[in-house]
N, C-alpha and C positions, 0 to 999 in steps of 0.2 A: 465094047468102044474102042472107037479106032486110035483114040489119040486118051491118057492120063491126065485131064484135065486138070489142073490145079487151079480151086479158087480161092484169092483175095477176099475176105472179111471187114472192111469197116465197122468195128464195133465197138461197144460199150456206152454205143448213145441212146437208151438207155442198157446196164448190164443185163438184166432180166431179159429182155427185147430180145437179144442179142442170143441168149444160151435158148429161147424160143423158138428164132430163127435154124438153130441150129438144129435142135429137137426136131424138128416139123421137116427139116430136110434130110435128115437121117429116116424118120419114119414113111418119108415119101418115099427115098430112094428105091428102087427093086434089088435087092442087092439078098441073096445068100452066103457069103461068108462076108469078111471085115474086108478083104480085099476089094468086095465090087462097090464097095463105098467111095465115094469125088475124096479127095486130097485138099485139106481146106484148111490155110492161114489165117489165119486170124487175128487181129493188131486190137484187143480189145481193152481199150482208153478210154475211160471217163472219168481220165482229166482235161477230156476237150471241154470250152468253157461253154457255156449254156449258148446257147442257137437259136435266142426268143431275144433274150439281148442283144445277142449280135446285130439279127435281123429289122429291130428296133430302135438299132440305134448308141447302144447304154453301153454296149461293152465291141473292142477290136473286131475285125472277121476270122472264125476260124478257118477260114480259105486255106492261109497259110499250114495251118493242122492238120486241115485233113490231107491234101496233099503232100506233107513230109509220111503219114501213114500209109496214105499211096505207093508212092515212091517205095518207102520199105519193103511195102507185099509185092511187086513188082523185083524189087532185087533178090527178092526171098526164094522165084521163082513161081510167084500168081501168075496165070495166062487171064486169067480176066479177073475184076473185083466187082463184090455188090460190097451197096451201105444201108446198115440197119438202123437208117432213120429216115422217116419221109424230108421234116423238114430241113435236117444237113443237106439235100438237094439244093438247096438257094446257092450252092457252092459246088455245083454238079461241073461245072466247067471249067475252075480252080485244078476239081480232079482230073478230067479230061489230059488237063492242057499238063498235067505233072509226068503223064505216066504213054506208055506205047497201046498198051496194053487195051481189050474192049472195058467199057463201064457200063453194067446195065442197074440200070435206072428204076429202082421202083414204082416210080413213080407212070413211067411210061408200059409198064408190067400191070397196073390197076386199071389204067386209061382205055387201054388195051383190050383188057377183057371183057368192057363193055359191049364191045362188038357184037358177041357175039348173041347176045339179047338188047340189043339198044332201048334201052330208056331215054325219055324227052328230060325228065327231070332227075337229078344225083344230088343226094344228103351228101355232103362234103364235112366228115368227124374227123377235125385236123386242127391242131394246135397253133398255140398264138402266130409263131413266125413259120409254119405252113403257109396256114392263112394268109397273113400279112403277105408274104411272099407270092401268091395268089398260084401256088406251084399248080395246083388240082384244078383252080377256077382256070384258068388259061389252055391248061389238056382238054380239060373238058369242053369247052368252047370251042377249039379249035375243032373236035371232033363229031361238030353237035350237037353238046348237049348242053342245058341250063344245072346250073350250078344249085342249091340251094343251102343256105348256111343258119347256122344258129345268131339269135340274137345275142348282145352283148352281155345281157347277165346268164344264158345257155351258156356261152361260147366257156366263163370267167367259175360255172358250176364244174363245166369240162378239165379246163387248166386244175381245178381242184381235184379233180380224182384221177387226173393224170399221175400229179404227184402224189398221192397216195397211194398208186400202184406201183411208181416210182419206190417210196419208200420201205414196199414191200406187201406192201396192204392187198387181201385180195378178202374172198368171200361174199355170201347169198347178196348184203345189203347193198355192199358197190357194183355186183352185175346188177343189182336192179336200176338203179341212179345213174348206170349206163346204159341202161335198155329207155330206160324214160326218156334220157338224150336223144337217142335213135330216135325214138316217138314221138319229139316234140319236131324233127327233119321232114317223117314220115305224114305228122299231122297237115304241114303244112305242103302238102302233095310230093312230096319225094319219091320217087317209083324203085327206089335203090339205092342202097347206101355204099359209099365206102368209108373204110375203117384206114382214115389216113394215117395214122396214129401207130406206131407197133407196140404201144404197150395197149391197144384195145382189148389184142385177142387174151390177152392176159384174164381178162374180166367177163368177156363178150362174144360169143359163137354166135353163129350164124342162125342156127337154130336157134335163141334167144329174142333174134333182131324181127323186129315189123315189119321189115321190108326185105330184098335182096341181099344179102352181106356181101359187099368181096373185099375180103382181110387184104392189106398190103401186102403179108409178110407172109402172108401162104399164097401168091401170086407173084412173089418176089422169090419164094424155092420153085415153084415152076418154072419160071425162065430162067432161073441156074440150073436147073435141071436138063433145063432142052437145051441151053447152049451146051453144057460141059457134057451131053451124053451124045452131042447131035453127031 
């Protein structure tokens, strides 16, 4: 690397997903020694209020909290920022306006990856707030894709699974249930699936998905490495 980039991570949204991102980043980094790995500054802050409630108007904006985290990471020496939560990208502009360093969007990284083998219809496995904010729907339509979404009971079932993952539950039953929800999108004609929630890779991997699965966590890892090692 011509410049040793320091990556600031807005994390804790949720905690296990942040640790999963860091583990995947370490595993994906071509490194023979400790010194070959990226310098990470991590604000692991699970006290950030519920993003879904904020988007639904049941709670105040979390933009100020995220902006404060971003400024703290910039002051600490971060050269760029990433955030391990799709829904929180509803406040991406608050973060960008708070700092002078680049912010690497998980939504952009994920949707742009579809360009390699462009599917027409894309299933969006997203939590309530992310879906209500239209983050992936807008990004997909802008690039010529048609979003495929769950019906209300399926969306509710997905949220129940997400909160079980956040509570620490794992295991084959939960993985099967997540796979069945992925199958519901495939049954509606989705040619590819986006894991637009960073809890999904904790229980569902690409091998178990009924269609090609674009995991936002993994694609943010790739975007981070590409930026940091340029």
